[in-house]
C-alpha positions in Angstrom: -49.0 128.0 125.5 -47.6 130.2 127.2 -45.9 127.3 129.5 -43.9 125.9 126.4 -40.7 125.4 126.6 -37.5 123.6 124.7 -35.4 121.6 127.0 -31.6 120.6 125.0 -29.1 118.5 125.8 -26.2 118.6 123.0 -23.5 116.6 123.0 -21.1 115.9 120.6 -22.6 113.4 119.0 -26.0 113.7 119.4 -28.3 116.0 119.6 -31.9 115.7 121.5 -34.4 118.5 121.9 -38.1 118.1 124.0 -40.8 120.1 124.0 -42.2 120.5 126.8 -45.4 122.0 128.5 -44.2 122.7 132.1 -42.6 119.9 133.5 -44.3 117.7 131.1 -42.8 116.8 128.0 -44.5 116.5 124.7 -42.5 115.5 121.7 -38.9 114.6 121.4 -36.1 115.1 118.9 -33.8 113.5 118.5 -30.3 113.7 115.7 -27.3 112.1 115.4 -25.8 116.0 114.6 -23.1 116.4 117.5 -20.5 118.9 117.8 -18.2 117.2 115.8 -21.3 117.2 112.9 -21.8 121.0 112.7 -19.5 123.6 110.9 -17.6 126.5 112.3 -20.4 129.3 112.8 -23.8 127.1 112.1 -25.1 126.2 115.6 -28.2 128.9 115.3 -28.9 127.6 111.4 -28.5 123.8 112.1 -31.2 124.5 115.5 -33.3 126.9 113.7 -33.4 124.1 111.1 -34.3 120.8 114.2 -36.6 123.6 115.5 -38.7 124.3 112.7 -41.9 122.3 113.4 -42.3 123.5 117.0 -41.6 127.2 116.3 -43.8 127.4 113.6 -46.6 125.9 115.9 -45.6 127.6 118.9 -43.5 130.6 117.9 -40.1 131.9 119.6 -39.9 129.7 122.9 -37.9 129.5 125.1 -34.8 127.4 124.9 -32.7 126.1 127.8 -29.7 124.1 126.9 -27.1 121.9 128.6 -23.8 119.7 127.3 -21.1 120.2 125.2 -23.2 122.9 123.2 -21.1 125.4 126.0 -17.4 123.4 125.7 -14.9 124.9 124.0 -16.3 123.2 120.3 -19.5 124.5 121.4 -21.8 127.4 120.3 -20.5 129.6 122.8 -18.3 128.3 125.7 -19.7 128.8 129.3 -17.2 128.7 132.0 -17.7 125.7 134.3 -19.2 125.9 137.8 -17.2 125.4 140.9 -17.9 122.5 143.0 -19.8 122.7 145.6 -22.3 123.7 143.0 -26.0 124.0 144.2 -29.1 125.2 141.4 -28.3 128.8 142.0 -24.8 128.2 140.9 -25.6 127.0 138.2 -28.1 129.4 137.6 -26.1 132.6 138.3 -22.9 131.4 135.4 -25.2 130.0 133.3 -25.2 132.1 130.0 -27.9 133.9 128.3 -28.3 135.3 124.9 -31.1 136.1 122.5 -31.1 133.9 119.4 -31.4 135.1 115.7 -35.1 133.9 115.4 -35.7 135.4 118.7 -36.0 132.9 121.2 -34.3 133.5 124.4 -32.2 131.3 125.1 -29.7 129.5 128.1 -26.4 127.4 128.3 -25.9 125.9 131.4 -22.2 126.0 132.6 -21.2 122.7 133.8 -18.9 121.9 136.5 -15.5 121.4 137.5 -13.7 120.2 140.9 -11.1 117.8 142.3 -11.8 113.8 141.7 -12.1 111.6 144.9 -8.5 110.5 143.3 -6.9 114.3 143.7 -7.5 115.0 140.1 -9.2 117.5 138.2 -12.2 116.5 136.6 -15.2 118.5 134.2 -18.6 117.6 133.8 -20.9 119.1 131.4 -25.0 118.0 131.3 -24.7 115.1 133.9 -24.9 118.3 136.6 -28.1 118.9 135.2 -29.1 115.2 135.9 -28.1 115.3 139.2 -29.9 118.4 139.8 -33.3 116.3 138.6 -32.7 113.1 140.1 -31.8 115.5 143.8 -35.9 116.6 142.9 -37.5 113.4 141.7 -36.0 111.4 145.3 -35.2 114.0 147.6 -32.7 113.1 150.3 -30.2 114.8 152.6 -27.4 112.4 150.5 -27.4 111.3 147.6 -24.6 109.1 145.1 -24.9 108.3 142.4 -23.2 106.6 139.1 -23.5 108.1 135.7 -22.9 105.8 132.8 -22.3 106.4 129.3 -18.7 107.3 126.7 -17.2 108.9 130.3 -18.9 108.1 133.1 -19.6 109.7 136.1 -19.3 108.5 140.2 -20.8 111.8 142.5 -22.4 112.7 145.2 -24.8 115.3 146.7 -25.5 116.6 150.3 -29.0 118.6 150.0 -29.5 118.9 146.8 -25.7 120.1 145.6 -23.3 118.3 143.9 -20.0 118.2 145.7 -17.8 115.5 144.4 -17.7 113.7 141.2 -14.7 111.4 138.9 -14.5 110.2 135.6 -14.5 107.0 133.8 -14.0 106.7 130.4 -15.1 102.8 130.4 -17.9 103.5 127.4 -15.2 105.0 125.1 -12.6 102.5 126.8 -14.9 99.8 125.7 -15.4 101.2 121.9 -11.2 101.8 121.8 -10.8 97.9 122.2 -13.6 96.5 120.2 -12.8 98.7 117.3 -9.2 99.7 117.3 -7.3 96.8 119.1 -6.0 93.8 118.5 -8.4 92.1 120.9 -11.4 93.0 118.6 -9.7 92.5 115.4 -11.7 90.3 112.5 -14.3 88.8 115.2 -17.7 87.4 113.5 -20.8 89.4 114.5 -21.1 89.9 118.0 -24.2 88.1 119.6 -24.3 89.6 123.5 -23.7 86.6 126.1 -24.9 87.7 130.1 -22.4 84.5 131.3 -19.6 86.0 128.8 -20.4 89.2 130.6 -21.2 88.2 134.3 -17.3 86.1 133.5 -15.2 89.6 133.0 -17.2 91.3 136.0 -15.8 88.3 137.9 -12.2 88.4 136.7 -11.9 91.8 137.7 -12.1 91.4 140.9 -9.6 89.2 140.6 -7.1 92.3 141.9 -5.0 93.1 138.7 -4.0 95.6 136.5 -6.2 96.0 134.4 -4.3 96.2 130.8 -3.9 92.6 131.9 -6.7 91.9 132.8 -8.4 93.0 128.7 -5.7 90.8 127.1 -7.4 87.7 129.1 -10.2 88.6 125.9 -7.6 87.0 123.8 -6.4 83.8 125.8 -10.0 82.9 127.3 -11.1 82.7 123.8 -7.8 80.9 122.6 -8.4 78.8 125.7 -11.4 77.7 124.6 -13.2 79.8 127.9 -15.4 82.2 125.6 -16.7 82.2 122.1 -15.3 84.5 119.1 -18.7 85.5 119.3 -18.9 87.1 122.9 -16.1 88.6 123.3 -17.7 92.0 123.0 -19.6 90.6 125.9 -16.7 89.8 127.6 -14.9 93.3 127.5 -18.3 94.9 128.3 -18.0 93.5 131.6 -14.5 93.6 132.0 -15.2 97.3 131.6 -18.4 97.9 133.7 -16.4 96.0 136.1 -13.3 97.6 136.7 -15.4 100.9 136.4 -17.5 99.2 139.8 -14.6 98.3 142.0 -14.6 102.3 142.7 -18.3 102.0 144.4 -17.5 101.4 148.4 -20.3 98.4 148.9 -22.8 99.0 151.4 -24.1 101.7 150.6 -27.2 103.3 148.2 -25.8 104.5 144.7 -28.8 105.9 141.7 -27.8 104.9 138.2 -28.9 107.2 136.4 -29.5 106.5 132.2 -31.2 105.0 129.4 -33.3 101.9 130.7 -30.6 99.6 128.4 -27.7 100.7 130.1 -28.8 100.9 133.7 -30.2 97.4 133.6 -26.5 96.0 132.1 -24.9 98.2 135.2 -27.1 96.7 137.8 -26.6 93.0 136.2 -22.7 93.6 137.1 -23.5 94.8 140.6 -25.4 92.2 141.4 -22.6 89.5 140.6 -20.1 92.7 143.0 -22.8 92.6 146.3 -23.8 96.7 145.4 -27.2 98.0 145.2 -28.0 99.9 141.9 -31.1 101.3 141.9 -32.5 102.7 138.9 -33.8 105.9 136.9 -34.1 107.2 133.4 -32.1 109.9 132.7 -34.2 112.1 129.8 -36.8 112.3 133.1 -33.5 113.6 135.3 -32.2 115.8 132.5 -35.9 117.5 131.9 -36.6 117.6 135.6 -32.8 119.7 136.4 -33.5 121.7 133.7 -36.8 122.6 135.4 -35.7 123.1 138.2 -33.1 126.0 136.6 -35.9 127.1 134.8 -37.5 129.8 136.8 -34.1 131.1 138.6 -33.5 131.5 134.5 -36.4 134.0 133.9 -35.9 135.4 137.3 -38.8 134.1 138.7 -37.3 133.1 142.6 -40.9 132.0 143.4 
């Protein structure tokens, strides 16, 4: 149909595509074929194979992509847009090209600026979710937390991204549980809300992070947590430590999958923080939907 198009979130480890009819999702593809699994020069052929059923049914649909697909290791490197950053700024820096099978295609540039701690920072993909959040929940100001492998804390004013900071919470949790003594030779892990909340509470004691994480070992040795609950405790520590960076008394959106946003909400409830969940896929789709007419030159 005339208003069909394809939205793609292509990251380091995962690929997700959404077949759209206007702003409505009609089908979805999820594959563990992120950048790390694509051989040099094989992005076009891989994408054509993944999208083939949709292309056969609908023809060479427009394809709008965001995420690490625009990085140095991606299909085409697209330089970041500088903060402050609006939808128009992102659209003007988007790379437009045609795929080998004839689809008009675009890669969104991502954004960069200085973090709240004075460090250079970057994002790819989350800028689209932030645009979608502002479109779904219009307001003059948004504070948003986007959890994940590299969590982002971002601020928007009047629909424009003005600042953000990255926290490697998900990656640190993975490293601790898979590649440190804290996660070595553990029995099958069981989710424990009690251990998770103990981890969250422990971060409020003001100790350095590298000291806190060792308590995953010593609390077990002291009989305070079970060996089967160490992952839950470390999850509470890493998420709780990240949430220390959010000032109390301000409304904050948490944008992500329902399971992950629920985990952050649970931690926040112990820290006098208010987090309102919103589905990350919905934000991503609506963000690209805001950009599509700008990319196609239809600003009406």
